[in-house]
C-alpha positions in Angstrom: 48.8 -168.0 -56.4 51.1 -166.9 -59.1 51.2 -169.4 -62.0 53.4 -169.7 -65.1 52.2 -171.5 -68.2 55.0 -172.5 -70.6 53.7 -172.9 -74.1 50.8 -171.2 -75.9 49.5 -174.1 -77.9 46.0 -175.4 -77.3 47.0 -176.9 -73.9 48.6 -173.7 -72.6 45.7 -171.6 -73.9 43.2 -173.8 -72.1 45.0 -173.6 -68.8 45.5 -169.8 -69.2 41.8 -169.3 -70.1 40.7 -171.3 -67.1 43.0 -169.7 -64.6 42.7 -166.1 -66.0 38.9 -166.0 -66.3 37.7 -168.6 -63.7 40.0 -168.4 -60.8 41.6 -166.0 -58.3 45.1 -167.0 -59.5 47.5 -164.7 -61.4 48.6 -166.4 -64.6 51.6 -165.6 -66.9 51.9 -167.2 -70.3 55.3 -167.8 -72.0 55.8 -168.6 -75.7 59.1 -169.3 -77.5 57.6 -168.4 -80.9 56.7 -164.9 -82.1 53.1 -165.9 -82.3 50.7 -167.7 -80.0 48.5 -170.7 -80.9 50.8 -173.6 -81.8 49.0 -175.6 -84.4 46.1 -173.1 -84.4 47.9 -171.2 -87.1 45.7 -169.2 -89.5 47.5 -167.7 -92.5 46.5 -165.5 -95.4 46.2 -167.2 -98.8 47.2 -164.7 -101.5 44.4 -165.1 -104.0 43.0 -162.1 -105.8 40.8 -161.2 -102.9 42.8 -163.0 -100.3 41.3 -165.5 -97.8 42.3 -166.9 -94.4 43.2 -170.6 -94.2 44.3 -172.8 -91.4 47.6 -174.6 -91.8 47.5 -176.8 -88.7 44.3 -177.5 -86.7 41.4 -177.5 -89.1 38.4 -179.7 -88.1 36.7 -181.1 -85.0 33.4 -182.9 -84.2 30.8 -182.9 -81.5 31.4 -186.5 -80.6 35.1 -186.4 -79.7 35.7 -182.7 -78.9 33.1 -182.2 -76.1 35.2 -179.8 -73.9 36.6 -177.7 -76.8 33.2 -177.4 -78.3 31.6 -176.3 -75.1 34.3 -173.7 -74.7 33.5 -172.4 -78.2 29.8 -172.2 -77.4 30.5 -169.7 -74.7 31.7 -167.2 -77.4 29.0 -166.8 -80.1 31.3 -164.4 -81.9 33.5 -167.4 -82.9 31.8 -168.9 -85.9 31.4 -172.7 -86.2 30.2 -174.4 -89.4 29.7 -177.9 -90.6 32.2 -179.3 -93.0 33.0 -182.5 -94.8 35.5 -185.2 -94.0 36.5 -187.5 -96.8 39.6 -189.5 -97.4 41.5 -190.7 -100.5 44.7 -192.6 -101.2 46.9 -191.9 -104.3 49.9 -194.0 -105.0 52.7 -193.5 -107.6 51.4 -190.3 -109.2 47.9 -191.7 -109.6 48.6 -195.3 -110.8 46.5 -196.5 -107.9 43.8 -194.4 -106.4 40.6 -194.8 -104.3 38.4 -192.5 -102.3 36.0 -193.4 -99.6 33.1 -191.0 -100.3 30.8 -193.3 -102.4 31.1 -196.6 -104.2 31.8 -194.7 -107.3 34.8 -192.9 -105.8 36.0 -196.2 -104.3 36.3 -197.4 -107.9 37.3 -194.0 -109.3 39.6 -196.1 -111.5 37.3 -198.5 -113.4 40.1 -201.0 -113.8 40.0 -201.6 -110.1 36.8 -203.5 -110.7 38.9 -206.4 -112.0 41.8 -206.0 -109.5 41.7 -208.9 -107.0 43.8 -206.9 -104.5 41.2 -204.1 -104.4 38.4 -206.6 -103.6 40.5 -208.2 -100.9 41.1 -204.8 -99.4 37.4 -204.1 -99.3 36.7 -207.5 -97.8 39.3 -206.9 -95.1 38.0 -203.4 -94.3 34.5 -204.8 -93.6 36.0 -207.7 -91.6 38.3 -205.5 -89.6 35.5 -203.1 -88.7 33.2 -205.9 -87.5 35.9 -207.8 -85.6 37.3 -204.7 -84.0 33.9 -203.5 -82.8 33.2 -207.0 -81.3 36.6 -206.9 -79.6 35.9 -203.5 -78.1 32.6 -204.7 -76.7 34.3 -207.8 -75.2 37.0 -205.6 -73.6 34.4 -203.4 -72.0 32.8 -206.5 -70.5 36.1 -208.0 -69.5 35.7 -211.1 -71.7 38.9 -210.7 -73.7 42.2 -208.8 -73.5 44.8 -207.9 -76.1 47.2 -206.0 -73.9 50.8 -206.2 -75.1 49.9 -207.1 -78.7 50.7 -204.6 -81.5 48.3 -204.0 -84.4 50.9 -205.4 -86.7 51.1 -208.6 -84.7 47.3 -208.8 -84.7 47.0 -208.3 -88.5 49.6 -211.0 -89.1 48.0 -213.4 -86.7 44.5 -212.9 -88.3 45.8 -213.1 -91.9 44.9 -209.6 -93.1 46.2 -208.8 -96.6 49.1 -206.5 -97.5 46.7 -204.5 -99.7 44.5 -203.8 -96.6 47.6 -202.6 -94.6 49.2 -200.6 -97.4 46.2 -199.0 -99.0 43.8 -198.6 -96.1 44.9 -199.0 -92.4 48.4 -197.6 -92.7 47.5 -194.5 -94.8 44.6 -193.8 -92.4 46.6 -194.0 -89.2 49.6 -192.2 -90.7 47.3 -189.4 -91.9 45.5 -189.1 -88.5 48.7 -188.8 -86.5 50.9 -187.1 -89.1 53.6 -189.6 -88.5 55.5 -191.9 -90.9 54.0 -195.4 -90.9 57.3 -197.0 -90.0 57.4 -195.0 -86.8 54.1 -195.9 -85.3 51.5 -197.6 -87.5 52.2 -201.3 -87.0 53.8 -200.9 -83.6 50.8 -199.2 -82.1 49.0 -201.3 -79.4 46.1 -203.2 -81.0 43.7 -202.5 -78.2 44.5 -198.8 -78.0 44.1 -198.4 -81.8 40.8 -200.3 -82.0 39.4 -198.4 -79.0 40.5 -195.1 -80.6 38.8 -196.0 -83.9 35.7 -197.1 -82.1 35.6 -193.8 -80.1 36.1 -191.8 -83.2 33.5 -193.8 -85.3 36.1 -195.0 -87.8 34.8 -198.6 -87.6 31.5 -197.6 -89.1 30.5 -197.4 -92.8 27.3 -195.4 -91.9 26.2 -193.2 -89.1 29.5 -191.3 -88.8 29.6 -188.0 -86.9 29.3 -184.6 -88.5 32.5 -182.5 -88.7 32.9 -178.8 -87.9 35.4 -176.1 -88.7 35.9 -172.4 -87.7 35.3 -170.3 -90.9 37.9 -167.6 -91.1 40.4 -169.6 -89.1 41.2 -171.1 -85.7 43.2 -168.0 -84.7 39.9 -166.5 -83.7 39.6 -168.6 -80.6 43.3 -167.9 -79.8 42.6 -164.1 -79.9 39.5 -164.5 -77.8 41.4 -166.2 -75.0 44.3 -163.7 -75.1 42.1 -160.6 -75.3 41.3 -160.9 -71.6 44.9 -161.6 -70.5 46.9 -158.4 -69.5 49.6 -157.6 -72.0 52.1 -157.6 -69.2 51.4 -161.3 -68.5 52.0 -162.5 -72.1 55.6 -163.1 -73.1 56.1 -163.9 -76.8 59.5 -164.7 -78.3 60.5 -165.7 -74.8 61.9 -169.3 -74.6 61.9 -170.6 -71.0 65.3 -172.3 -70.5 65.1 -173.6 -66.9 63.0 -174.2 -63.9 64.6 -174.6 -60.5 62.7 -175.8 -57.4 63.3 -173.7 -54.3 61.1 -175.7 -52.0 57.9 -173.7 -51.7 58.4 -171.8 -55.0 59.9 -172.3 -58.5 62.4 -170.0 -60.2 61.8 -169.7 -63.9 64.5 -168.4 -66.2 64.2 -167.3 -69.9 66.7 -167.1 -72.7 67.3 -163.5 -72.0 68.6 -164.3 -68.5 65.5 -162.9 -66.7 64.3 -164.9 -63.8 60.8 -164.9 -62.1 59.4 -166.7 -59.1 56.1 -168.7 -59.3 54.1 -170.8 -57.0 53.2 -173.3 -59.7 54.3 -174.0 -63.3 52.3 -175.7 -66.0 54.6 -177.1 -68.7 52.3 -177.0 -71.7 55.1 -177.6 -74.1 56.3 -180.8 -75.8 57.7 -183.4 -73.5 61.3 -183.1 -74.9 61.2 -179.3 -74.3 59.8 -179.8 -70.8 62.6 -182.3 -70.1 65.3 -179.9 -71.4 63.9 -177.1 -69.1 64.0 -179.4 -66.1 67.5 -180.7 -66.9 68.9 -177.2 -67.2 67.3 -176.3 -63.9 69.6 -178.9 -62.4 67.2 -180.8 -60.2 65.3 -183.1 -62.6 64.1 -186.2 -60.9 64.7 -189.8 -62.0 61.0 -190.3 -62.7 60.8 -187.1 -64.8 63.9 -188.1 -66.7 62.5 -191.6 -67.5 58.9 -190.8 -68.2 59.3 -187.7 -70.3 62.2 -189.3 -72.1 59.9 -192.1 -73.4 58.0 -189.8 -75.7 59.3 -189.2 -79.3 58.4 -186.5 -81.7 58.2 -186.3 -85.5 58.8 -183.0 -87.3 56.6 -182.2 -90.3 56.7 -179.5 -93.0 53.5 -177.9 -94.2 53.2 -175.9 -97.4 50.3 -173.7 -98.4 49.9 -173.7 -102.2 47.5 -174.2 -105.2 49.3 -176.9 -107.1 46.8 -179.6 -108.1 49.7 -182.0 -109.0 49.6 -182.7 -105.2 46.1 -184.0 -105.5 44.8 -187.3 -106.8 45.0 -187.6 -110.6 41.4 -188.6 -110.8 39.2 -185.6 -110.1 36.5 -187.8 -108.7 39.0 -189.0 -106.0 39.6 -185.5 -104.7 38.8 -185.5 -101.0 39.3 -183.4 -97.9 42.2 -185.5 -96.9 44.4 -186.9 -99.7 47.1 -189.4 -98.7 50.0 -189.4 -101.2 52.3 -192.4 -101.2 54.9 -194.1 -103.4 56.2 -197.6 -104.0 59.7 -198.7 -103.6 61.5 -201.9 -104.6 62.8 -204.2 -101.9 65.9 -206.4 -102.0 63.8 -209.1 -103.7 62.7 -206.8 -106.5 59.1 -206.5 -105.1 57.3 -203.2 -105.1 56.1 -202.2 -101.7 54.5 -199.2 -100.2 56.9 -196.5 -98.9 56.5 -196.3 -95.2 59.2 -193.9 -94.1 57.3 -190.7 -94.7 53.7 -189.4 -94.6 52.4 -187.0 -97.3 48.9 -185.6 -97.1 47.1 -182.8 -99.0 44.2 -181.1 -97.4 41.6 -179.7 -99.8 40.8 -176.5 -98.0 38.1 -175.4 -100.4 35.8 -178.1 -99.1 37.2 -178.2 -95.5 36.8 -174.4 -94.8 34.1 -173.4 -97.3 36.5 -171.4 -99.5 35.1 -170.8 -103.0 37.2 -172.4 -105.7 35.6 -170.0 -108.2 36.8 -167.0 -106.3 40.1 -168.2 -104.9 41.1 -171.2 -107.1 42.4 -174.4 -105.5 43.4 -173.7 -101.9 45.6 -176.6 -100.7 47.7 -177.4 -97.7 50.2 -180.3 -98.0 52.0 -182.0 -95.2 55.5 -183.1 -96.3 55.0 -182.6 -100.0 56.9 -185.3 -102.0 58.0 -182.6 -104.4 58.0 -178.8 -104.3 54.7 -177.4 -105.4 54.7 -175.0 -108.3 53.5 -172.3 -105.9 54.5 -171.8 -102.3 52.5 -169.3 -100.3 54.0 -170.3 -96.9 56.0 -173.1 -95.3 55.5 -174.0 -91.7 56.9 -176.6 -89.3 54.9 -178.6 -86.8 55.9 -181.4 -84.4 53.6 -184.4 -83.8 54.0 -187.0 -81.1 54.9 -190.5 -82.1 52.2 -192.5 -80.5 53.8 -196.0 -80.3 53.7 -198.6 -77.6 56.3 -196.7 -75.6 54.3 -193.5 -75.6 51.2 -195.3 -74.4 53.3 -196.8 -71.6 54.6 -193.3 -70.7 51.1 -191.9 -70.6 50.1 -194.5 -68.0 53.1 -193.4 -65.9 52.5 -189.7 -66.0 50.6 -189.8 -62.7 53.9 -190.4 -61.0 55.1 -186.9 -61.9 51.9 -184.9 -62.4 51.6 -182.1 -59.8 54.8 -183.2 -58.1 57.2 -180.3 -57.1 54.5 -177.8 -58.0 54.8 -178.7 -61.7 52.0 -180.1 -63.8 52.1 -181.1 -67.5 49.7 -180.6 -70.3 49.8 -181.5 -74.0 47.9 -183.5 -76.6 50.7 -186.0 -76.4 49.2 -187.2 -73.1 46.3 -188.8 -75.0 45.7 -189.3 -78.7 47.4 -186.2 -80.0 44.3 -184.2 -81.0 43.2 -180.6 -80.2 40.6 -181.8 -77.8 43.2 -183.9 -76.0 45.4 -180.8 -75.6 42.5 -178.6 -74.5 41.4 -181.1 -71.9 44.9 -181.7 -70.6 45.2 -177.9 -70.1 42.1 -177.9 -68.0 43.3 -180.8 -66.0 46.8 -179.3 -65.5 45.1 -176.3 -63.8 42.8 -178.5 -61.6 43.1 -182.2 -61.1 46.9 -182.2 -61.6 47.5 -179.2 -59.4 45.8 -179.7 -56.0 47.1 -176.4 -54.7 45.4 -174.5 -57.5 42.1 -176.5 -57.7 40.2 -175.1 -54.7 39.8 -171.6 -56.2 39.4 -172.7 -59.8 35.7 -172.7 -60.9 35.3 -174.8 -64.0 32.4 -173.4 -66.1 31.5 -177.0 -67.2 32.3 -180.5 -66.0 35.2 -182.1 -68.0 33.9 -184.8 -70.3 35.8 -187.6 -72.0 35.2 -188.8 -75.6 35.5 -192.4 -74.6 32.6 -192.0 -72.1 30.4 -190.6 -74.9 31.2 -193.1 -77.6 28.1 -194.8 -78.9 25.8 -193.1 -76.4 23.9 -191.0 -78.9 25.2 -187.7 -77.4 27.1 -187.1 -80.6 23.9 -186.7 -82.5 24.5 -189.1 -85.4 25.3 -192.4 -83.9 23.5 -194.4 -81.3 24.7 -197.9 -80.5 21.6 -200.1 -79.8 21.3 -203.7 -78.9 20.1 -204.5 -82.4 23.1 -202.8 -84.1 25.5 -204.5 -81.6 23.9 -207.8 -82.5 24.3 -207.2 -86.2 28.0 -206.4 -85.7 28.4 -209.6 -83.6 26.7 -211.7 -86.3 28.8 -210.0 -89.1 32.0 -210.7 -87.2 30.9 -214.3 -86.8 30.2 -214.6 -90.5 33.8 -213.4 -91.3 35.1 -215.9 -88.7 33.4 -218.7 -90.5 34.7 -217.6 -93.9 38.3 -217.4 -92.4 38.4 -220.6 -90.3 36.7 -222.9 -92.7 38.8 -221.8 -95.7 35.8 -220.5 -97.6 37.4 -217.1 -98.0 40.3 -218.8 -99.8 38.0 -220.8 -102.1 35.9 -217.8 -103.0 39.1 -215.7 -103.4 40.6 -218.3 -105.7 37.5 -218.5 -107.9 37.1 -214.7 -108.0 40.8 -214.2 -108.7 40.8 -216.7 -111.5 37.7 -215.1 -113.0 39.2 -211.7 -112.9 42.5 -212.9 -114.3 40.6 -214.4 -117.3 38.8 -211.1 -117.8 42.1 -209.2 -117.7 43.6 -211.7 -120.2 40.7 -211.3 -122.6 40.8 -207.5 -122.4 44.6 -207.7 -123.0 44.1 -209.7 -126.1 41.5 -207.2 -127.3 44.2 -204.5 -127.0 43.4 -203.0 -123.6 46.5 -202.3 -121.6 45.4 -202.7 -117.9 48.2 -202.1 -115.4 46.9 -203.2 -112.0 
């Protein structure tokens, strides 16, 4: 069969690779941009010697990227190397900072040792991790359900502190999904978020998975896939404008007015682009209109630079991921965390093994709050807004997948990561396309990260009965502290003691702004 793949991001590349190399079908790949790869965008950093650096997709791990990693292992010429994955938060140009690498980086600002909000945040982190792991275990056994409750509602109901939300959970979720907190963080379904954090080992203090990167850039895997696709079947700078169903075939039109006929089309583009293409074709169905229209997207700017002003002020807080945020004054005069944008600086020296001695600081900042002193390239990436409405739409996609000889692929159909996009591309060429599947020969069985979570196959974490028991007892311990009021008593005593210390230090001439 003759198949068109629209979009050359990771989803379109996965579908193209599978159909081109492991089936009898003829595949044609369309891309609106002048380069293939989507978020797999390797650029040249203009240091004295020059070095390749990724500006979009950077890291992955063996736990939650099983299919993408098995694809890479088939091509030993694509290098894979271990890397670090550390996280920091810097607010108001360094007035408040912490990093999660060690206890010393958590308190990279010594004055935070006498900040009651900092201690409350750490308490809530431990409490949330234990309680969420217990809830996940209870869901899996059918003992409890939180369907319909957002994470914001859950946090308010359970009395989590504002410090925990503003300085830990919201920065982490906003950084993971590159989406402003006010668009998704607190509206995200509690069950989905906790299950995601469990699958990705974010609820653990120890035993976290190792992380990997592709030295020299992710474009290497893009080139590998396209090297076996005939040039006549790759169409760059060729936006697809419409698809019209002619019964047994599909007529695809491009912006140049050229039309081609295909037996099947895989829309491996963003949902809004797919919907626009179907609308222009004139025969979009009600289900397609409704379901695809439920997804929203957030546009982000990315700048490659070397300006360390976009890193934490404390050098000890420098991490691989550095969340930058600012406070704003509400109508009551209270300073609150700014939730309408996400800014994040990636420390590429550590992430991609780039020598700082040879190349200086190599930084990539998502939505910089101010223009860096240097600008070696600006790029734009769209990320899905994974709110409750998006999760609902994901559950409805089966109503349109494979219908009218059209299947859909994209990271937006799961958690928004490279693995999700890669896996969806494989599915769009097999499970979602029954007419194609019989002659497609998958070189490996498709695996899902949620099926591997905690099973030891990730190499670093194995959930045993004893560890599950410890988590359950720890969660119960926090329950006792909360429901008996002991946490409030201890907090009052600790807060009073810290206030006295601050007062004494102030009298002694130490100006401590907490």
